[in-house]
PQR file with spaces between the fields and no chain letter, atoms N, CA, C, O and H, PARSE charges and radii, in Angstrom:
ATOM       1  N    MET     1       2.760  -11.963  -12.616 -0.4000 1.5000
ATOM       2  CA   MET     1       1.535  -12.515  -12.076 -0.0000 2.0000
ATOM       3  C    MET     1       0.711  -11.386  -11.473  0.5500 1.7000
ATOM       4  O    MET     1       1.256  -10.531  -10.776 -0.5500 1.4000
ATOM       5  N    ASP     2      -0.575  -11.370  -11.726 -0.4000 1.5000
ATOM       6  CA   ASP     2      -1.481  -10.354  -11.193 -0.0000 2.0000
ATOM       7  C    ASP     2      -2.268  -10.938  -10.031  0.5500 1.7000
ATOM       8  O    ASP     2      -2.594  -12.124  -10.017 -0.5500 1.4000
ATOM       9  H    ASP     2      -1.018  -12.065  -12.293  0.4000 1.0000
ATOM      10  N    TYR     3      -2.572  -10.074   -9.044 -0.4000 1.5000
ATOM      11  CA   TYR     3      -3.328  -10.502   -7.887 -0.0000 2.0000
ATOM      12  C    TYR     3      -4.521   -9.586   -7.691  0.5500 1.7000
ATOM      13  O    TYR     3      -4.417   -8.371   -7.859 -0.5500 1.4000
ATOM      14  H    TYR     3      -2.306   -9.109   -9.056  0.4000 1.0000
ATOM      15  N    LEU     4      -5.638  -10.166   -7.339 -0.4000 1.5000
ATOM      16  CA   LEU     4      -6.819   -9.402   -6.965 -0.0000 2.0000
ATOM      17  C    LEU     4      -7.198   -9.864   -5.565  0.5500 1.7000
ATOM      18  O    LEU     4      -7.503  -11.035   -5.341 -0.5500 1.4000
ATOM      19  H    LEU     4      -5.723  -11.153   -7.203  0.4000 1.0000
ATOM      20  N    VAL     5      -7.172   -8.923   -4.632 -0.4000 1.5000
ATOM      21  CA   VAL     5      -7.404   -9.273   -3.239 -0.0000 2.0000
ATOM      22  C    VAL     5      -8.682   -8.608   -2.750  0.5500 1.7000
ATOM      23  O    VAL     5      -8.909   -7.426   -3.009 -0.5500 1.4000
ATOM      24  H    VAL     5      -6.924   -7.972   -4.814  0.4000 1.0000
ATOM      25  N    GLY     6      -9.502   -9.351   -2.058 -0.4000 1.5000
ATOM      26  CA   GLY     6     -10.720   -8.792   -1.477 -0.0000 2.0000
ATOM      27  C    GLY     6     -11.685   -8.303   -2.543  0.5500 1.7000
ATOM      28  O    GLY     6     -11.827   -8.908   -3.606 -0.5500 1.4000
ATOM      29  H    GLY     6      -9.318  -10.311   -1.848  0.4000 1.0000
ATOM      30  N    ASN     7     -12.344   -7.191   -2.235 -0.4000 1.5000
ATOM      31  CA   ASN     7     -13.345   -6.638   -3.138 -0.0000 2.0000
ATOM      32  C    ASN     7     -12.780   -5.556   -4.043  0.5500 1.7000
ATOM      33  O    ASN     7     -13.542   -4.829   -4.681 -0.5500 1.4000
ATOM      34  H    ASN     7     -12.229   -6.699   -1.372  0.4000 1.0000
ATOM      35  N    SER     8     -11.479   -5.437   -4.110 -0.4000 1.5000
ATOM      36  CA   SER     8     -10.844   -4.385   -4.884 -0.0000 2.0000
ATOM      37  C    SER     8     -10.932   -4.679   -6.375  0.5500 1.7000
ATOM      38  O    SER     8     -10.899   -5.835   -6.797 -0.5500 1.4000
ATOM      39  H    SER     8     -10.861   -6.027   -3.592  0.4000 1.0000
ATOM      40  N    SER     9     -11.045   -3.620   -7.162 -0.4000 1.5000
ATOM      41  CA   SER     9     -11.026   -3.772   -8.614 -0.0000 2.0000
ATOM      42  C    SER     9      -9.648   -3.437   -9.170  0.5500 1.7000
ATOM      43  O    SER     9      -9.462   -3.384  -10.385 -0.5500 1.4000
ATOM      44  H    SER     9     -11.073   -2.681   -6.820  0.4000 1.0000
ATOM      45  N    VAL    10      -8.677   -3.211   -8.278 -0.4000 1.5000
ATOM      46  CA   VAL    10      -7.327   -2.858   -8.692 -0.0000 2.0000
ATOM      47  C    VAL    10      -6.509   -4.129   -8.876  0.5500 1.7000
ATOM      48  O    VAL    10      -6.468   -4.993   -8.000 -0.5500 1.4000
ATOM      49  H    VAL    10      -8.828   -3.254   -7.290  0.4000 1.0000
ATOM      50  N    ILE    11      -5.863   -4.224  -10.028 -0.4000 1.5000
ATOM      51  CA   ILE    11      -4.970   -5.340  -10.289 -0.0000 2.0000
ATOM      52  C    ILE    11      -3.555   -4.775  -10.313  0.5500 1.7000
ATOM      53  O    ILE    11      -3.245   -3.885  -11.105 -0.5500 1.4000
ATOM      54  H    ILE    11      -5.897   -3.522  -10.740  0.4000 1.0000
ATOM      55  N    VAL    12      -2.702   -5.298   -9.441 -0.4000 1.5000
ATOM      56  CA   VAL    12      -1.334   -4.811   -9.341 -0.0000 2.0000
ATOM      57  C    VAL    12      -0.478   -5.607  -10.315  0.5500 1.7000
ATOM      58  O    VAL    12      -0.370   -6.829  -10.212 -0.5500 1.4000
ATOM      59  H    VAL    12      -2.954   -6.020   -8.798  0.4000 1.0000
ATOM      60  N    THR    13       0.129   -4.899  -11.264 -0.4000 1.5000
ATOM      61  CA   THR    13       0.966   -5.565  -12.264 -0.0000 2.0000
ATOM      62  C    THR    13       2.436   -5.187  -12.115  0.5500 1.7000
ATOM      63  O    THR    13       3.294   -5.754  -12.793 -0.5500 1.4000
ATOM      64  H    THR    13       0.041   -3.906  -11.349  0.4000 1.0000
ATOM      65  N    ASP    14       2.731   -4.236  -11.234 -0.4000 1.5000
ATOM      66  CA   ASP    14       4.109   -3.810  -11.016 -0.0000 2.0000
ATOM      67  C    ASP    14       4.805   -4.806  -10.093  0.5500 1.7000
ATOM      68  O    ASP    14       4.425   -4.950   -8.931 -0.5500 1.4000
ATOM      69  H    ASP    14       2.035   -3.776  -10.684  0.4000 1.0000
ATOM      70  N    LYS    15       5.817   -5.487  -10.605 -0.4000 1.5000
ATOM      71  CA   LYS    15       6.486   -6.537   -9.842 -0.0000 2.0000
ATOM      72  C    LYS    15       7.124   -6.005   -8.563  0.5500 1.7000
ATOM      73  O    LYS    15       7.107   -6.692   -7.542 -0.5500 1.4000
ATOM      74  H    LYS    15       6.126   -5.370  -11.549  0.4000 1.0000
ATOM      75  N    LYS    16       7.686   -4.796   -8.596 -0.4000 1.5000
ATOM      76  CA   LYS    16       8.315   -4.229   -7.404 -0.0000 2.0000
ATOM      77  C    LYS    16       7.295   -3.978   -6.311  0.5500 1.7000
ATOM      78  O    LYS    16       7.580   -4.201   -5.134 -0.5500 1.4000
ATOM      79  H    LYS    16       7.700   -4.238   -9.426  0.4000 1.0000
ATOM      80  N    ILE    17       6.105   -3.515   -6.684 -0.4000 1.5000
ATOM      81  CA   ILE    17       5.048   -3.293   -5.695 -0.0000 2.0000
ATOM      82  C    ILE    17       4.643   -4.622   -5.068  0.5500 1.7000
ATOM      83  O    ILE    17       4.488   -4.716   -3.851 -0.5500 1.4000
ATOM      84  H    ILE    17       5.873   -3.334   -7.640  0.4000 1.0000
ATOM      85  N    LEU    18       4.474   -5.639   -5.889 -0.4000 1.5000
ATOM      86  CA   LEU    18       4.094   -6.958   -5.367 -0.0000 2.0000
ATOM      87  C    LEU    18       5.155   -7.515   -4.429  0.5500 1.7000
ATOM      88  O    LEU    18       4.830   -8.081   -3.385 -0.5500 1.4000
ATOM      89  H    LEU    18       4.600   -5.563   -6.878  0.4000 1.0000
ATOM      90  N    GLU    19       6.421   -7.357   -4.796 -0.4000 1.5000
ATOM      91  CA   GLU    19       7.502   -7.839   -3.935 -0.0000 2.0000
ATOM      92  C    GLU    19       7.493   -7.127   -2.584  0.5500 1.7000
ATOM      93  O    GLU    19       7.729   -7.745   -1.546 -0.5500 1.4000
ATOM      94  H    GLU    19       6.686   -6.897   -5.644  0.4000 1.0000
ATOM      95  N    ARG    20       7.222   -5.832   -2.604 -0.4000 1.5000
ATOM      96  CA   ARG    20       7.162   -5.067   -1.356 -0.0000 2.0000
ATOM      97  C    ARG    20       5.993   -5.518   -0.498  0.5500 1.7000
ATOM      98  O    ARG    20       6.130   -5.666    0.716 -0.5500 1.4000
ATOM      99  H    ARG    20       7.031   -5.329   -3.447  0.4000 1.0000
ATOM     100  N    ILE    21       4.847   -5.736   -1.122 -0.4000 1.5000
ATOM     101  CA   ILE    21       3.674   -6.189   -0.381 -0.0000 2.0000
ATOM     102  C    ILE    21       3.935   -7.556    0.239  0.5500 1.7000
ATOM     103  O    ILE    21       3.563   -7.800    1.387 -0.5500 1.4000
ATOM     104  H    ILE    21       4.735   -5.616   -2.109  0.4000 1.0000
ATOM     105  N    GLU    22       4.571   -8.443   -0.512 -0.4000 1.5000
ATOM     106  CA   GLU    22       4.890   -9.769    0.021 -0.0000 2.0000
ATOM     107  C    GLU    22       5.859   -9.666    1.202  0.5500 1.7000
ATOM     108  O    GLU    22       5.713  -10.385    2.190 -0.5500 1.4000
ATOM     109  H    GLU    22       4.873   -8.245   -1.444  0.4000 1.0000
ATOM     110  N    ALA    23       6.844   -8.776    1.101 -0.4000 1.5000
ATOM     111  CA   ALA    23       7.807   -8.595    2.191 -0.0000 2.0000
ATOM     112  C    ALA    23       7.106   -8.059    3.436  0.5500 1.7000
ATOM     113  O    ALA    23       7.389   -8.501    4.549 -0.5500 1.4000
ATOM     114  H    ALA    23       6.962   -8.191    0.298  0.4000 1.0000
ATOM     115  N    ILE    24       6.195   -7.110    3.250 -0.4000 1.5000
ATOM     116  CA   ILE    24       5.442   -6.555    4.380 -0.0000 2.0000
ATOM     117  C    ILE    24       4.579   -7.645    5.017  0.5500 1.7000
ATOM     118  O    ILE    24       4.485   -7.720    6.242 -0.5500 1.4000
ATOM     119  H    ILE    24       5.965   -6.751    2.345  0.4000 1.0000
ATOM     120  N    ALA    25       3.956   -8.479    4.206 -0.4000 1.5000
ATOM     121  CA   ALA    25       3.092   -9.540    4.723 -0.0000 2.0000
ATOM     122  C    ALA    25       3.863  -10.523    5.593  0.5500 1.7000
ATOM     123  O    ALA    25       3.282  -11.148    6.480 -0.5500 1.4000
ATOM     124  H    ALA    25       4.033   -8.419    3.211  0.4000 1.0000
ATOM     125  N    ASP    26       5.164  -10.670    5.351 -0.4000 1.5000
ATOM     126  CA   ASP    26       5.987  -11.585    6.142 -0.0000 2.0000
ATOM     127  C    ASP    26       6.473  -10.975    7.447  0.5500 1.7000
ATOM     128  O    ASP    26       7.001  -11.693    8.296 -0.5500 1.4000
ATOM     129  H    ASP    26       5.636  -10.162    4.629  0.4000 1.0000
ATOM     130  N    MET    27       6.311   -9.689    7.625 -0.4000 1.5000
ATOM     131  CA   MET    27       6.813   -9.001    8.819 -0.0000 2.0000
ATOM     132  C    MET    27       5.868   -9.179   10.005  0.5500 1.7000
ATOM     133  O    MET    27       4.685   -9.470    9.827 -0.5500 1.4000
ATOM     134  H    MET    27       5.882   -9.106    6.935  0.4000 1.0000
ATOM     135  N    PRO    28       6.400   -9.003   11.215 -0.5600 1.5000
ATOM     136  CA   PRO    28       5.535   -9.014   12.404  0.2800 2.0000
ATOM     137  C    PRO    28       4.506   -7.870   12.339  0.5500 1.7000
ATOM     138  O    PRO    28       4.733   -6.855   11.681 -0.5500 1.4000
ATOM     139  N    GLN    29       3.397   -8.051   13.020 -0.4000 1.5000
ATOM     140  CA   GLN    29       2.302   -7.082   12.987 -0.0000 2.0000
ATOM     141  C    GLN    29       2.742   -5.676   13.394  0.5500 1.7000
ATOM     142  O    GLN    29       2.277   -4.698   12.808 -0.5500 1.4000
ATOM     143  H    GLN    29       3.212   -8.876   13.554  0.4000 1.0000
ATOM     144  N    ASP    30       3.622   -5.556   14.379 -0.4000 1.5000
ATOM     145  CA   ASP    30       4.096   -4.229   14.801 -0.0000 2.0000
ATOM     146  C    ASP    30       4.788   -3.490   13.660  0.5500 1.7000
ATOM     147  O    ASP    30       4.566   -2.296   13.462 -0.5500 1.4000
ATOM     148  H    ASP    30       4.000   -6.350   14.854  0.4000 1.0000
ATOM     149  N    ASN    31       5.626   -4.204   12.911 -0.4000 1.5000
ATOM     150  CA   ASN    31       6.305   -3.594   11.779 -0.0000 2.0000
ATOM     151  C    ASN    31       5.312   -3.218   10.680  0.5500 1.7000
ATOM     152  O    ASN    31       5.429   -2.160   10.063 -0.5500 1.4000
ATOM     153  H    ASN    31       5.807   -5.174   13.071  0.4000 1.0000
ATOM     154  N    GLN    32       4.352   -4.080   10.448 -0.4000 1.5000
ATOM     155  CA   GLN    32       3.330   -3.777    9.444 -0.0000 2.0000
ATOM     156  C    GLN    32       2.563   -2.516    9.828  0.5500 1.7000
ATOM     157  O    GLN    32       2.300   -1.661    8.982 -0.5500 1.4000
ATOM     158  H    GLN    32       4.258   -4.939   10.950  0.4000 1.0000
ATOM     159  N    ASN    33       2.208   -2.405   11.103 -0.4000 1.5000
ATOM     160  CA   ASN    33       1.473   -1.226   11.564 -0.0000 2.0000
ATOM     161  C    ASN    33       2.273    0.046   11.344  0.5500 1.7000
ATOM     162  O    ASN    33       1.711    1.066   10.943 -0.5500 1.4000
ATOM     163  H    ASN    33       2.422   -3.100   11.790  0.4000 1.0000
ATOM     164  N    GLN    34       3.575    0.006   11.597 -0.4000 1.5000
ATOM     165  CA   GLN    34       4.427    1.179   11.381 -0.0000 2.0000
ATOM     166  C    GLN    34       4.460    1.556    9.908  0.5500 1.7000
ATOM     167  O    GLN    34       4.319    2.727    9.555 -0.5500 1.4000
ATOM     168  H    GLN    34       4.032   -0.822   11.923  0.4000 1.0000
ATOM     169  N    ILE    35       4.646    0.567    9.059 -0.4000 1.5000
ATOM     170  CA   ILE    35       4.700    0.830    7.615 -0.0000 2.0000
ATOM     171  C    ILE    35       3.383    1.415    7.136  0.5500 1.7000
ATOM     172  O    ILE    35       3.377    2.400    6.396 -0.5500 1.4000
ATOM     173  H    ILE    35       4.761   -0.384    9.346  0.4000 1.0000
ATOM     174  N    PHE    36       2.269    0.827    7.544 -0.4000 1.5000
ATOM     175  CA   PHE    36       0.970    1.306    7.082 -0.0000 2.0000
ATOM     176  C    PHE    36       0.636    2.683    7.645  0.5500 1.7000
ATOM     177  O    PHE    36      -0.080    3.445    6.997 -0.5500 1.4000
ATOM     178  H    PHE    36       2.273    0.027    8.145  0.4000 1.0000
ATOM     179  N    SER    37       1.129    3.017    8.819 -0.4000 1.5000
ATOM     180  CA   SER    37       0.936    4.369    9.349 -0.0000 2.0000
ATOM     181  C    SER    37       1.622    5.399    8.472  0.5500 1.7000
ATOM     182  O    SER    37       1.065    6.461    8.194 -0.5500 1.4000
ATOM     183  H    SER    37       1.711    2.398    9.345  0.4000 1.0000
ATOM     184  N    VAL    38       2.824    5.083    8.041 -0.4000 1.5000
ATOM     185  CA   VAL    38       3.561    5.996    7.153 -0.0000 2.0000
ATOM     186  C    VAL    38       2.867    6.092    5.798  0.5500 1.7000
ATOM     187  O    VAL    38       2.695    7.188    5.264 -0.5500 1.4000
ATOM     188  H    VAL    38       3.276    4.221    8.267  0.4000 1.0000
ATOM     189  N    ILE    39       2.470    4.955    5.242 -0.4000 1.5000
ATOM     190  CA   ILE    39       1.777    4.954    3.953 -0.0000 2.0000
ATOM     191  C    ILE    39       0.478    5.746    4.045  0.5500 1.7000
ATOM     192  O    ILE    39       0.171    6.546    3.160 -0.5500 1.4000
ATOM     193  H    ILE    39       2.610    4.064    5.675  0.4000 1.0000
ATOM     194  N    ASP    40      -0.284    5.525    5.111 -0.4000 1.5000
ATOM     195  CA   ASP    40      -1.553    6.247    5.289 -0.0000 2.0000
ATOM     196  C    ASP    40      -1.327    7.759    5.354  0.5500 1.7000
ATOM     197  O    ASP    40      -2.096    8.527    4.776 -0.5500 1.4000
ATOM     198  H    ASP    40      -0.035    4.876    5.829  0.4000 1.0000
ATOM     199  N    ALA    41      -0.279    8.184    6.051 -0.4000 1.5000
ATOM     200  CA   ALA    41       0.016    9.616    6.154 -0.0000 2.0000
ATOM     201  C    ALA    41       0.396   10.189    4.789  0.5500 1.7000
ATOM     202  O    ALA    41      -0.040   11.285    4.436 -0.5500 1.4000
ATOM     203  H    ALA    41       0.346    7.560    6.520  0.4000 1.0000
ATOM     204  N    LEU    42       1.195    9.466    4.030 -0.4000 1.5000
ATOM     205  CA   LEU    42       1.580    9.940    2.700 -0.0000 2.0000
ATOM     206  C    LEU    42       0.373   10.037    1.767  0.5500 1.7000
ATOM     207  O    LEU    42       0.240   10.999    1.011 -0.5500 1.4000
ATOM     208  H    LEU    42       1.549    8.576    4.317  0.4000 1.0000
ATOM     209  N    ILE    43      -0.498    9.042    1.825 -0.4000 1.5000
ATOM     210  CA   ILE    43      -1.710    9.066    0.995 -0.0000 2.0000
ATOM     211  C    ILE    43      -2.612   10.229    1.405  0.5500 1.7000
ATOM     212  O    ILE    43      -3.150   10.929    0.548 -0.5500 1.4000
ATOM     213  H    ILE    43      -0.390    8.261    2.440  0.4000 1.0000
ATOM     214  N    ARG    44      -2.779   10.436    2.712 -0.4000 1.5000
ATOM     215  CA   ARG    44      -3.600   11.545    3.212 -0.0000 2.0000
ATOM     216  C    ARG    44      -3.063   12.878    2.709  0.5500 1.7000
ATOM     217  O    ARG    44      -3.821   13.720    2.228 -0.5500 1.4000
ATOM     218  H    ARG    44      -2.341    9.867    3.408  0.4000 1.0000
ATOM     219  N    ASP    45      -1.737   13.066    2.824 -0.4000 1.5000
ATOM     220  CA   ASP    45      -1.123   14.317    2.378 -0.0000 2.0000
ATOM     221  C    ASP    45      -1.244   14.507    0.867  0.5500 1.7000
ATOM     222  O    ASP    45      -1.489   15.616    0.393 -0.5500 1.4000
ATOM     223  H    ASP    45      -1.121   12.382    3.214  0.4000 1.0000
ATOM     224  N    TYR    46      -1.074   13.431    0.123 -0.4000 1.5000
ATOM     225  CA   TYR    46      -1.201   13.499   -1.338 -0.0000 2.0000
ATOM     226  C    TYR    46      -2.637   13.885   -1.728  0.5500 1.7000
ATOM     227  O    TYR    46      -2.844   14.727   -2.603 -0.5500 1.4000
ATOM     228  H    TYR    46      -0.875   12.529    0.508  0.4000 1.0000
ATOM     229  N    ASN    47      -3.603   13.275   -1.083 -0.4000 1.5000
ATOM     230  CA   ASN    47      -5.007   13.592   -1.397 -0.0000 2.0000
ATOM     231  C    ASN    47      -5.350   15.034   -1.013  0.5500 1.7000
ATOM     232  O    ASN    47      -6.129   15.691   -1.704 -0.5500 1.4000
ATOM     233  H    ASN    47      -3.435   12.591   -0.372  0.4000 1.0000
ATOM     234  N    ALA    48      -4.780   15.520    0.069 -0.4000 1.5000
ATOM     235  CA   ALA    48      -5.017   16.920    0.471 -0.0000 2.0000
ATOM     236  C    ALA    48      -4.411   17.864   -0.567  0.5500 1.7000
ATOM     237  O    ALA    48      -5.027   18.869   -0.922 -0.5500 1.4000
ATOM     238  H    ALA    48      -4.147   14.987    0.631  0.4000 1.0000
ATOM     239  N    LYS    49      -3.230   17.556   -1.048 -0.4000 1.5000
ATOM     240  CA   LYS    49      -2.598   18.392   -2.080 -0.0000 2.0000
ATOM     241  C    LYS    49      -3.461   18.435   -3.327  0.5500 1.7000
ATOM     242  O    LYS    49      -3.649   19.496   -3.921 -0.5500 1.4000
ATOM     243  H    LYS    49      -2.729   16.740   -0.760  0.4000 1.0000
ATOM     244  N    LYS    50      -3.990   17.276   -3.727 -0.4000 1.5000
ATOM     245  CA   LYS    50      -4.851   17.222   -4.914 -0.0000 2.0000
ATOM     246  C    LYS    50      -6.099   18.056   -4.719  0.5500 1.7000
ATOM     247  O    LYS    50      -6.543   18.743   -5.639 -0.5500 1.4000
ATOM     248  H    LYS    50      -3.837   16.414   -3.245  0.4000 1.0000
ATOM     249  N    ALA    51      -6.667   17.999   -3.527 -0.4000 1.5000
ATOM     250  CA   ALA    51      -7.920   18.702   -3.252 -0.0000 2.0000
ATOM     251  C    ALA    51      -7.732   20.222   -3.286  0.5500 1.7000
ATOM     252  O    ALA    51      -8.651   20.955   -3.652 -0.5500 1.4000
ATOM     253  H    ALA    51      -6.307   17.441   -2.779  0.4000 1.0000
ATOM     254  N    TYR    52      -6.559   20.686   -2.911 -0.4000 1.5000
ATOM     255  CA   TYR    52      -6.323   22.128   -2.832 -0.0000 2.0000
ATOM     256  C    TYR    52      -5.494   22.664   -3.982  0.5500 1.7000
ATOM     257  O    TYR    52      -5.084   23.825   -3.963 -0.5500 1.4000
ATOM     258  H    TYR    52      -5.812   20.091   -2.613  0.4000 1.0000
ATOM     259  N    ALA    53      -5.244   21.844   -4.971 -0.4000 1.5000
ATOM     260  CA   ALA    53      -4.430   22.280   -6.121 -0.0000 2.0000
ATOM     261  C    ALA    53      -5.266   22.998   -7.161  0.5500 1.7000
ATOM     262  O    ALA    53      -4.740   23.428   -8.187 -0.5500 1.4000
ATOM     263  H    ALA    53      -5.577   20.901   -4.986  0.4000 1.0000
């Protein structure tokens, strides 16, 4: 099953990604904030590597 959320043009078709997102959505807000902080840092670092490669 594919999901389109908000104004995004990205359709997630990877079942493992969807399962992870659903699990995160069920967690308390504090846990979600911790997970998203880590994800944001990884994305920031990945984008910096791309910019300087």
